[in-house]
C-alpha positions as CSV (number, residue, x, y, z in Angstrom):
1,M,156.0,150.3,33.3
2,K,152.6,148.7,33.6
3,T,153.9,146.0,35.9
4,R,155.3,148.5,38.3
5,K,152.0,150.3,38.4
6,Q,150.2,147.1,39.4
7,L,152.7,146.3,42.0
8,F,152.3,149.7,43.5
9,I,148.5,149.4,43.7
10,A,148.8,146.0,45.4
11,L,151.2,147.3,48.1
12,F,148.9,150.3,48.7
13,V,145.9,148.0,49.3
14,I,147.9,145.8,51.7
15,M,149.1,148.8,53.7
16,A,145.6,150.3,53.9
17,G,144.1,147.0,55.2
18,T,146.8,146.7,57.8
19,V,146.2,150.2,59.1
20,A,142.4,149.7,59.3
21,A,142.9,146.4,61.3
22,M,145.1,148.2,63.8
23,V,142.6,150.9,64.3
24,I,139.8,148.4,64.9
25,V,141.8,146.4,67.4
26,R,142.8,149.6,69.4
27,M,139.3,151.2,69.2
28,P,136.7,148.3,69.3
29,P,133.0,149.4,68.9
30,Q,131.2,150.0,72.2
31,A,128.0,148.0,72.7
32,D,125.2,149.3,74.9
33,Q,125.7,147.7,78.3
34,Q,122.4,146.8,80.1
35,P,122.2,145.2,83.5
36,Q,121.2,141.5,83.5
37,V,118.3,140.6,85.7
38,A,117.9,136.8,86.7
39,E,114.4,135.5,86.4
40,T,112.9,133.7,89.4
41,P,111.9,130.2,88.3
42,A,108.2,129.2,88.6
43,V,107.2,125.9,90.1
44,Q,104.0,124.0,90.6
45,T,103.1,122.9,94.1
46,I,100.6,120.7,95.9
47,T,99.4,121.1,99.5
48,A,100.3,118.2,101.7
49,Q,97.2,116.7,103.4
50,P,97.2,113.4,105.3
51,Q,94.8,110.7,104.1
52,R,93.3,107.4,105.2
53,L,94.3,105.0,102.4
54,Q,93.7,101.4,101.6
55,M,96.8,99.8,100.2
56,T,96.6,97.5,97.2
57,V,99.2,95.1,95.9
58,Q,99.5,94.4,92.2
59,T,100.9,91.1,91.1
60,Q,100.2,88.3,88.6
61,G,100.1,84.5,88.3
62,R,98.8,81.5,86.5
63,V,95.6,79.6,87.3
64,K,95.8,76.0,88.4
65,A,93.5,73.5,89.9
66,Q,93.6,73.0,93.7
67,T,93.8,69.3,93.2
68,E,95.1,67.4,90.1
69,I,95.8,63.7,90.1
70,E,96.6,60.8,87.8
71,V,93.9,58.2,87.7
72,I,95.6,54.8,88.2
73,T,94.1,51.4,88.1
74,G,94.4,49.1,91.1
75,V,93.6,45.9,89.3
76,S,94.3,44.3,85.9
77,G,91.9,43.3,83.2
78,N,90.1,44.4,80.0
79,I,88.2,47.7,79.9
80,T,84.5,47.1,79.5
81,H,83.1,50.6,79.9
82,V,84.4,54.2,79.4
83,A,82.1,57.0,80.5
84,P,81.1,59.5,77.9
85,A,82.4,62.3,80.2
86,F,85.8,60.6,80.4
87,V,87.3,62.6,77.5
88,S,89.7,65.6,77.5
89,G,87.7,68.6,78.8
90,G,84.8,66.4,80.1
91,F,83.1,67.3,83.4
92,F,82.1,64.8,86.1
93,K,80.7,64.7,89.6
94,K,82.1,63.0,92.7
95,G,81.2,59.3,92.6
96,D,80.5,59.1,88.8
97,L,81.7,55.9,87.2
98,L,84.5,56.8,84.8
99,V,85.9,53.4,83.7
100,S,84.9,49.7,84.3
101,I,87.3,46.7,84.1
102,D,86.0,43.2,83.5
103,P,84.9,42.0,87.0
104,A,84.5,38.2,86.2
105,E,87.9,37.2,87.8
106,Y,87.2,39.3,90.9
107,D,83.7,38.0,91.3
108,L,85.2,34.5,91.4
109,R,87.7,35.6,94.0
110,V,84.9,37.0,96.2
111,A,82.9,33.8,95.9
112,Q,85.8,31.6,96.8
113,A,86.7,33.8,99.8
114,Q,83.0,33.7,101.0
115,A,83.2,29.9,100.8
116,R,86.4,29.8,102.8
117,V,84.8,32.1,105.5
118,M,81.8,29.8,105.7
119,E,84.0,26.7,106.1
120,A,86.0,28.5,108.8
121,H,82.8,29.4,110.6
122,Y,81.7,25.8,110.5
123,Q,85.1,24.6,111.8
124,L,85.0,27.2,114.6
125,T,81.4,26.2,115.6
126,R,82.4,22.6,115.6
127,E,85.5,23.2,117.7
128,E,83.5,25.3,120.2
129,A,81.1,22.4,120.6
130,E,84.0,20.0,121.2
131,A,85.6,22.3,123.7
132,E,82.3,22.6,125.6
133,Q,82.0,18.8,125.7
134,A,85.6,18.5,126.9
135,R,84.8,20.9,129.8
136,Q,81.7,18.9,130.8
137,E,83.6,15.6,130.7
138,W,86.4,17.0,132.9
139,R,83.9,18.2,135.5
140,Q,82.4,14.7,135.6
141,L,85.5,12.5,135.4
142,G,88.6,14.6,135.8
143,E,90.6,15.2,138.9
144,G,92.5,18.4,139.7
145,D,92.9,21.4,137.3
146,P,92.5,20.6,133.6
147,S,95.3,21.7,131.2
148,P,94.5,24.0,128.2
149,L,95.0,21.0,126.0
150,N,92.4,19.0,128.0
151,L,89.9,21.8,127.3
152,R,90.9,22.2,123.6
153,I,91.8,25.8,124.1
154,P,94.7,25.8,121.6
155,Q,92.5,24.2,119.0
156,L,89.8,26.8,119.6
157,K,92.3,29.7,119.2
158,E,93.5,28.2,115.9
159,K,90.0,28.0,114.5
160,K,89.3,31.6,115.5
161,A,92.5,32.8,113.9
162,K,91.7,30.9,110.8
163,L,88.2,32.5,110.6
164,A,89.7,36.0,111.1
165,A,92.3,35.4,108.3
166,E,89.6,34.2,105.9
167,Q,87.4,37.2,106.7
168,E,90.3,39.5,105.9
169,E,90.8,37.6,102.6
170,L,87.1,38.2,101.8
171,K,87.5,41.9,102.5
172,N,90.5,42.1,100.2
173,A,88.6,40.2,97.5
174,R,85.7,42.6,97.8
175,L,88.1,45.6,97.7
176,L,89.7,44.3,94.4
177,R,86.2,43.8,93.0
178,Q,85.3,47.3,94.0
179,R,88.5,48.6,92.2
180,T,87.1,47.3,88.9
181,E,84.8,50.3,88.9
182,I,86.9,53.5,88.8
183,R,84.9,56.3,90.2
184,A,85.5,60.1,90.5
185,P,87.0,61.1,93.9
186,F,85.7,64.7,93.5
187,N,83.8,67.0,91.2
188,G,86.1,67.7,88.4
189,R,87.2,67.8,84.8
190,V,89.4,65.6,82.6
191,R,92.7,67.1,81.5
192,T,93.9,64.0,79.5
193,K,92.7,60.5,78.7
194,S,95.1,57.7,77.8
195,I,93.0,54.6,77.5
196,G,90.3,53.1,75.2
197,M,87.5,50.6,75.2
198,G,88.7,47.0,75.3
199,Q,92.2,47.8,76.2
200,Y,94.0,45.5,78.7
201,L,95.3,47.2,81.8
202,N,97.9,46.1,84.3
203,T,97.9,47.2,87.9
204,G,99.3,50.7,88.2
205,D,98.6,51.8,84.6
206,V,97.6,55.5,84.2
207,L,94.1,56.0,82.8
208,G,94.3,59.8,82.5
209,I,94.7,63.1,84.5
210,I,91.8,64.8,86.2
211,Y,91.5,67.9,88.3
212,S,89.0,69.4,90.7
213,S,86.4,71.9,89.4
214,D,85.3,73.2,92.8
215,L,88.3,75.4,93.5
216,A,90.9,77.1,91.4
217,E,94.2,78.5,92.8
218,V,96.6,81.2,91.8
219,R,100.1,81.4,93.2
220,L,101.0,85.1,93.5
221,P,104.5,86.5,94.1
222,V,104.7,89.4,96.6
223,N,107.7,91.2,98.0
224,T,108.3,91.2,101.7
225,Q,107.4,94.8,102.3
226,E,104.0,94.5,100.5
227,L,103.4,91.2,102.4
228,S,102.9,93.3,105.6
229,W,99.9,95.0,104.1
230,I,98.0,91.7,103.3
231,E,95.8,89.6,105.6
232,V,97.0,86.0,105.3
233,P,94.9,83.7,107.5
234,D,97.5,80.9,108.1
235,W,100.2,83.0,109.7
236,P,101.2,81.4,113.0
237,S,101.6,84.8,114.7
238,R,97.8,85.4,114.4
239,S,96.1,85.4,117.8
240,T,92.7,85.4,116.2
241,T,91.3,83.9,113.0
242,V,91.0,86.4,110.1
243,K,89.6,86.2,106.7
244,G,92.2,86.4,103.9
245,A,92.4,89.5,101.8
246,E,90.1,89.7,98.8
247,V,91.7,89.5,95.3
248,I,90.4,90.7,92.0
249,L,91.8,88.7,89.1
250,S,91.6,90.0,85.5
251,A,92.6,88.8,82.1
252,S,91.6,89.1,78.5
253,Y,89.4,86.0,77.7
254,H,87.0,85.5,74.8
255,G,88.1,88.8,73.4
256,E,87.0,90.8,76.5
257,L,88.5,91.9,79.8
258,Q,87.1,89.5,82.4
259,T,87.3,89.7,86.2
260,W,86.9,87.1,88.9
261,R,86.9,87.5,92.7
262,G,88.9,85.3,95.0
263,R,90.5,85.4,98.5
264,I,94.0,84.8,99.9
265,V,93.9,81.5,101.8
266,R,97.6,80.8,102.7
267,S,101.2,81.7,102.1
268,E,103.9,79.2,101.1
269,G,106.2,80.7,103.7
270,A,109.6,80.3,102.1
271,I,111.3,83.3,100.3
272,D,112.5,82.5,96.8
273,E,116.3,82.8,96.8
274,K,116.4,84.2,93.2
275,T,113.6,86.8,93.4
276,G,113.3,87.5,97.1
277,M,109.5,87.1,96.8
278,V,107.1,85.2,98.9
279,M,104.4,83.1,97.2
280,I,100.8,83.6,98.6
281,V,97.9,81.6,97.3
282,A,94.5,82.9,96.2
283,Q,91.5,80.6,95.8
284,V,88.4,81.2,93.5
285,N,85.3,79.2,94.3
286,D,83.4,77.4,91.5
287,P,85.6,78.7,88.6
288,F,83.5,77.0,86.0
289,G,80.2,78.3,87.3
290,L,78.7,74.8,87.9
291,R,76.9,75.3,91.2
292,G,74.5,77.9,90.0
293,S,74.7,79.9,93.2
294,E,75.1,83.7,92.7
295,G,77.4,83.9,95.7
296,N,79.9,81.5,94.3
297,R,79.2,81.7,90.6
298,A,82.1,83.2,88.6
299,V,81.4,86.0,86.0
300,T,82.6,83.6,83.4
301,V,84.6,80.4,83.2
302,L,88.1,80.8,84.7
303,P,90.1,78.2,82.8
304,V,93.1,76.4,84.3
305,G,96.4,77.7,82.8
306,L,95.1,81.3,82.2
307,Y,97.6,84.0,83.1
308,V,95.9,86.7,85.2
309,E,96.7,90.0,86.8
310,A,95.8,90.3,90.5
311,S,94.9,93.2,92.6
312,I,95.0,92.3,96.3
313,E,93.1,94.5,98.7
314,G,95.4,95.4,101.6
315,R,95.1,97.1,105.0
316,W,93.9,100.6,105.7
317,L,96.7,103.1,106.7
318,E,96.2,106.3,108.6
319,D,97.9,109.7,108.1
320,V,99.8,109.0,104.9
321,Y,100.5,111.5,102.1
322,V,99.9,110.8,98.5
323,L,101.9,113.0,96.1
324,P,102.6,112.9,92.3
325,V,105.8,110.9,91.7
326,G,107.4,114.1,90.4
327,A,107.5,115.5,94.0
328,L,110.2,113.1,94.9
329,V,113.6,114.6,94.1
330,Q,117.2,113.6,94.8
331,D,118.1,111.0,97.5
332,G,114.5,110.4,98.6
333,R,113.7,114.0,99.4
334,V,111.0,116.5,98.6
335,A,111.3,120.2,98.1
336,V,109.1,122.1,100.5
337,I,108.4,125.8,99.9
338,D,108.5,128.0,103.0
339,Q,106.7,131.2,103.8
340,D,109.4,133.2,102.0
341,N,109.0,131.2,98.8
342,R,112.3,129.5,99.3
343,L,113.0,125.8,98.6
344,R,113.8,123.6,101.6
345,L,114.9,120.0,100.8
346,R,113.6,117.5,103.3
347,H,114.1,113.8,103.8
348,V,110.8,111.7,103.8
349,A,109.9,108.1,104.5
350,V,108.7,106.5,101.3
351,L,106.2,103.7,101.8
352,K,105.5,102.9,98.2
353,K,106.5,104.4,94.9
354,E,104.2,103.7,91.9
355,R,104.2,104.8,88.3
356,E,102.2,108.0,88.9
357,Q,102.3,108.6,92.6
358,V,104.4,108.2,95.7
359,I,103.0,107.4,99.2
360,L,104.8,108.9,102.2
361,T,104.5,108.2,105.9
362,E,106.8,110.7,107.5
363,G,108.6,114.0,106.8
364,L,105.7,116.3,106.0
365,T,103.4,118.5,108.0
366,P,99.7,119.1,107.0
367,G,99.3,122.2,104.9
368,E,102.8,122.5,103.6
369,R,103.4,123.3,100.0
370,V,105.4,120.6,98.1
371,M,107.0,121.2,94.7
372,V,105.9,118.7,92.1
373,S,107.4,120.2,88.9
374,G,109.3,123.1,87.5
375,I,112.9,122.6,88.5
376,L,114.9,119.4,87.7
377,H,117.7,120.1,90.1
378,P,116.4,122.2,93.1
379,V,118.9,123.9,95.4
380,E,118.5,124.5,99.1
381,G,117.3,128.1,99.7
382,M,116.5,128.9,96.1
383,T,113.7,131.5,95.6
384,V,110.8,130.5,93.4
385,V,107.4,131.6,92.2
386,A,105.0,129.0,93.5
387,K,101.7,128.2,91.7
388,E,99.2,125.6,93.0
389,K,98.8,122.7,90.7
390,P,95.2,122.6,89.4
């Protein structure tokens, strides 16, 4: 009896739930219907105004000496003197004695060559006297025209040639003697030294590597578009001589940001096949501050091998537009806002795009409002609320 009662209750609950569900499906609750109003998006704008702008080119490179050579001996012998400045990092001036080689052997060669020259002079003088005597005798005793042999002309030519050869030998002996003193060919600094006092050298041995201290150079890569903004004095198309563009070099050195001024002096001409860049060369006068002239003295030492950032001063351009980089939208276009506050997408000519700004040459009219932020994907004709960017 109890089981039947429980079964009856369960069936009643199921039936009641079914009926309630059918009622809800047929008569759903009605929500209050309110008209949806689309909000007009707000954008920030900037007024386009043409400017006169000096272009700058940012690049980088490594400092190197204008001239760097191996010091090679032209004679053999024992080293008898090494200058105190001939050490790694040592400075020297043009003409300074760097290394001396024992000159005894070469002094002897000079003396022997001088003796041979004196002997050849004596032989020539004697032959000239004999030739003169032969001419006088022929005038007194001879008949007809004398032969060259009668006048000792071949013998005279031989003695002259002998003297000339001995004089050249003397020059060569003196040159070898001069090479026993190895002097600096320019003002400079020693990069490496590879010899020592008393060492025996053979002709052609390397004594060390030195480089010029008067000028430093930096090879700077520039793309072909930016190259048109830079004054490079060695271009063959130049009808007049121009000064190269000024360059400001900067690097962290001695724990501080240091700057140096230089100037573009030439281009290397060829375009790198891998990078598509052209190398131009900047020079810095007196990179070690050795001249003491304010006009050439560097702010601080500019060491060879330092990696530097370079800012090259370019040409002045007229009537260009400088906008925040956010103004540039899809496919190289900008969104201009017309008098009815509608967006008009317009193609523009982009001269240069930087991290924070873009430089345009064509496509805008002075006074137009250009959208710089607010809509990621603008649509032609869209109505907006425009606010001038502060």
